[in-house]
C-alpha positions as CSV (number, residue, x, y, z in Angstrom):
1,M,38.3,1.4,26.9
2,N,35.8,3.5,28.7
3,P,32.4,1.7,29.2
4,L,30.5,4.8,28.3
5,I,32.2,5.0,24.9
6,I,31.4,1.3,24.3
7,L,27.7,1.9,25.3
8,V,27.5,4.9,22.9
9,L,29.1,2.9,20.1
10,I,26.6,0.0,20.7
11,L,23.7,2.4,20.6
12,I,24.9,4.0,17.4
13,L,25.2,0.6,15.8
14,I,21.7,-0.4,16.9
15,L,20.2,2.8,15.7
16,G,22.1,2.5,12.4
17,I,20.9,-1.0,11.8
18,T,17.4,-0.1,12.7
19,G,17.4,2.9,10.4
20,M,18.7,0.8,7.5
21,V,16.1,-1.9,8.0
22,Y,13.3,0.8,8.2
23,F,14.4,2.4,5.0
24,L,14.6,-0.9,3.0
25,P,12.6,-0.6,-0.2
26,N,10.3,-3.5,0.6
27,R,9.4,-1.9,4.0
28,Q,8.7,1.4,2.4
29,A,6.6,-0.2,-0.3
30,K,4.6,-2.1,2.3
31,A,4.2,1.1,4.4
32,V,2.6,3.0,1.5
33,I,0.2,0.2,0.9
34,D,-0.6,0.1,4.7
35,S,-1.2,3.9,4.6
36,F,-3.5,3.6,1.6
37,Y,-5.7,1.0,3.2
38,S,-5.7,2.8,6.5
39,Y,-7.1,5.9,4.7
40,E,-9.6,3.7,2.9
41,Q,-10.6,2.1,6.2
42,Q,-11.3,5.6,7.6
43,G,-13.3,6.7,4.6
44,M,-10.5,9.2,3.7
45,F,-10.6,8.5,0.0
46,A,-9.0,11.7,-1.1
47,E,-5.9,10.8,1.0
48,S,-5.8,7.3,-0.4
49,Y,-6.3,8.6,-4.0
50,A,-3.2,10.8,-3.4
51,L,-1.1,7.6,-2.9
52,F,-2.0,6.2,-6.3
53,H,0.7,5.9,-8.9
54,P,0.1,8.1,-12.0
55,L,-0.9,5.0,-14.0
56,M,-3.8,4.5,-11.5
57,K,-4.8,8.1,-11.7
58,E,-5.2,7.6,-15.5
59,K,-7.8,5.0,-14.7
60,F,-9.8,7.0,-12.2
61,E,-10.7,10.7,-12.2
62,K,-10.4,11.8,-8.6
63,G,-14.0,12.9,-8.1
64,A,-15.4,9.7,-9.6
65,Y,-13.1,7.6,-7.4
66,L,-14.2,9.4,-4.3
67,Q,-17.9,8.9,-5.1
68,D,-17.5,5.3,-6.3
69,R,-15.5,4.1,-3.2
70,A,-18.0,5.6,-0.7
71,H,-21.0,4.4,-2.8
72,V,-19.8,0.9,-3.2
73,F,-18.7,0.2,0.3
74,M,-21.3,2.1,2.3
75,N,-24.4,1.8,0.0
76,H,-23.9,-1.6,-1.8
77,F,-22.0,-3.5,0.8
78,G,-23.8,-1.9,3.7
79,V,-20.7,-1.4,5.8
80,E,-19.1,1.6,7.4
81,T,-15.6,0.2,7.7
82,F,-13.5,-2.9,7.4
83,T,-10.4,-4.5,8.9
84,Y,-7.4,-5.5,6.7
85,S,-4.2,-7.4,6.9
86,L,-1.0,-7.3,4.8
87,G,0.9,-10.3,3.7
88,D,4.6,-10.7,2.9
89,T,6.3,-8.4,0.4
90,D,7.6,-9.8,-2.9
91,K,9.9,-8.0,-5.3
92,I,9.0,-8.2,-9.0
93,K,11.0,-6.9,-11.9
94,D,9.6,-5.5,-15.2
95,W,6.0,-5.6,-14.0
96,Q,3.1,-4.2,-16.1
97,I,-0.1,-2.8,-14.8
98,E,-1.8,-4.3,-18.0
99,K,-0.8,-6.2,-21.0
100,D,0.4,-3.4,-23.3
101,A,1.7,-1.0,-20.6
102,E,5.3,0.1,-20.3
103,P,6.9,-2.2,-17.7
104,L,8.0,-0.7,-14.3
105,A,11.5,-1.7,-13.5
106,V,10.8,-2.8,-9.9
107,V,7.5,-3.2,-7.9
108,Y,6.7,-4.8,-4.6
109,K,3.7,-7.0,-4.3
110,V,1.7,-7.3,-1.1
111,T,-1.4,-9.4,-0.7
112,V,-4.1,-7.4,1.1
113,T,-7.1,-9.1,2.8
114,Q,-10.0,-6.8,3.6
115,K,-12.6,-8.2,5.9
116,Y,-16.1,-6.8,5.9
117,K,-19.2,-7.2,8.1
118,G,-22.2,-5.9,6.3
119,K,-25.9,-6.4,5.5
120,Y,-25.0,-9.3,3.3
121,G,-23.0,-11.1,5.9
122,N,-19.3,-11.3,6.5
123,F,-16.9,-11.5,3.6
124,S,-13.3,-10.9,2.5
125,I,-11.7,-9.4,-0.5
126,V,-8.2,-10.7,-1.2
127,Q,-6.2,-8.6,-3.6
128,D,-2.5,-8.4,-4.7
129,V,-1.5,-4.8,-4.4
130,F,1.7,-3.3,-5.8
131,A,3.9,-0.4,-4.9
132,A,6.4,1.4,-7.2
133,K,8.5,4.5,-6.9
134,D,7.4,7.6,-8.9
135,D,9.5,10.7,-8.6
136,G,11.2,9.3,-5.5
137,E,7.9,8.5,-3.7
138,W,6.3,5.1,-3.2
139,K,2.9,4.9,-4.9
140,V,0.1,2.2,-5.0
141,L,-1.0,0.2,-8.1
142,W,-3.6,-2.4,-8.7
143,N,-3.2,-5.2,-11.3
144,Y,-5.2,-5.0,-14.5
145,Q,-3.7,-7.9,-16.3
146,K,-6.2,-10.2,-18.0
């Protein structure tokens, strides 16, 4: 067999496997959470708000969210930005945003650690963040279970 054909077949196989791994649901869920916190880190709160699941948008009117996020982080915490890291991705079935909510069939949980250096010293916020599909797009949710 021609070595060039073998090389092309190997490249196609590698690209196919890479593409399948990239498009795995857990990676897509983690990617939307990463995008959300990247926007938050840059103070681009309108962009991060756009990544919220509709259940989250029921909790926050857009204008209020934009004001609150900037106010809390910049004024109260005395910080301009933060760093963050993402933990592993865990699949959860029949998850609810709060006790009486309709369950979502599948969500992915990622633990997010935000590290701040502000006027009150250095501190971290550790939060489990969730991603679920809505109309074919991955969206971000926070947990409101009591």
